[in-house]
C-alpha positions in Angstrom: 0.0 0.0 0.0 1.3 3.4 -1.0 1.2 6.0 1.7 1.1 9.8 1.0 1.6 12.6 3.4 -1.4 14.4 2.0 -4.4 12.1 2.3 -7.4 13.4 0.4 -9.7 11.8 3.0 -8.2 14.2 5.6 -10.0 17.1 4.0 -13.3 15.6 5.3 -11.8 15.8 8.8 -11.1 19.6 8.7 -13.9 20.3 11.2 -12.2 18.0 13.7 -9.7 20.8 14.5 -12.4 22.0 16.9 -11.7 18.9 19.0 -8.7 20.4 20.8 -9.6 24.1 20.6 -13.3 24.6 20.0 -13.5 28.3 20.7 -10.8 29.3 18.2 -12.1 26.8 15.6 -15.6 28.3 15.9 -14.2 31.8 15.4 -12.3 30.6 12.4 -15.2 28.7 10.7 -17.6 31.6 11.4 -15.2 34.1 9.8 -14.4 31.7 6.9 -18.1 31.3 6.2 -18.6 35.0 6.2 -15.6 35.6 3.9 -17.2 33.3 1.2 -20.7 34.9 1.3 -21.8 36.8 -1.7 -20.7 40.5 -1.5 -19.2 42.7 -4.1 -17.6 39.5 -5.4 -19.7 36.6 -6.5 -19.4 33.2 -4.9 -17.9 32.0 -8.2 -15.3 34.8 -8.2 -14.3 34.1 -4.6 -14.0 30.4 -5.4 -11.7 31.2 -8.4 -9.6 33.5 -6.1 -9.4 30.7 -3.6 -8.3 28.2 -6.3 -5.6 30.6 -7.4 -4.3 31.2 -3.9 -4.4 27.5 -3.2 -1.9 27.0 -6.0 0.4 29.8 -4.7 0.4 28.3 -1.2 0.6 24.8 -2.7 -2.2 23.3 -0.5 -3.4 20.1 -2.1 -6.5 20.0 0.2 -7.4 23.5 -1.0 -6.7 22.7 -4.6 -9.1 19.7 -4.4 -11.8 21.7 -2.5 -11.7 24.8 -4.7 -11.4 22.8 -8.0 -14.7 21.1 -7.1 -16.2 24.3 -5.7 -15.3 26.4 -8.7 -16.9 23.8 -11.1 -20.0 23.6 -8.9 -20.3 27.4 -9.0 -20.2 27.3 -12.8 -16.6 28.2 -13.5 -15.2 26.7 -16.7 -12.0 24.8 -16.9 -10.5 27.6 -19.0 -11.4 30.2 -16.3 -9.9 28.0 -13.6 -6.6 27.7 -15.6 -6.6 31.4 -16.3 -6.9 32.1 -12.6 -4.0 29.8 -11.9 -1.9 31.6 -14.5 -2.7 35.0 -12.9 -1.5 33.6 -9.6 1.6 32.2 -11.2 2.4 35.5 -12.8 2.1 37.3 -9.5 4.2 34.7 -7.7 6.8 34.9 -10.5 6.8 38.7 -10.5 7.2 38.8 -6.7 10.3 36.6 -7.0 11.7 38.8 -9.8 11.1 42.1 -8.2 13.1 41.0 -5.2 16.0 40.8 -7.6 16.1 44.6 -7.2 17.1 44.0 -3.6 19.9 41.7 -4.7 21.0 44.3 -7.3 21.1 47.0 -4.6 23.1 44.8 -2.3 25.5 43.7 -5.0 26.1 47.3 -6.1 26.7 48.4 -2.5 29.2 45.6 -2.0 30.9 46.4 -5.3 31.6 50.1 -4.4 
């Protein structure tokens, strides 16, 4: 039997975090629920944002959950991939812009 650190079945156990700290878990789940309510952003838009963020933080549980949620909320596969590309571009750009810090340091050391 192959064992993986990330077990997809564990996502179903997310609510069990309340077992050892119910008060904080309740606050988190209440807040989480409020965040995903319709507002200026639609539920579909919020789900696509969550899917993109899930890829940047590389959370397989979140990727599973928000792939399913995005599809259920009517997102197309193309829209989902576009959201991931937006996230990847921001992540790549954030890495590259920090190159300015390296350049500043290198120039200072070269003086």
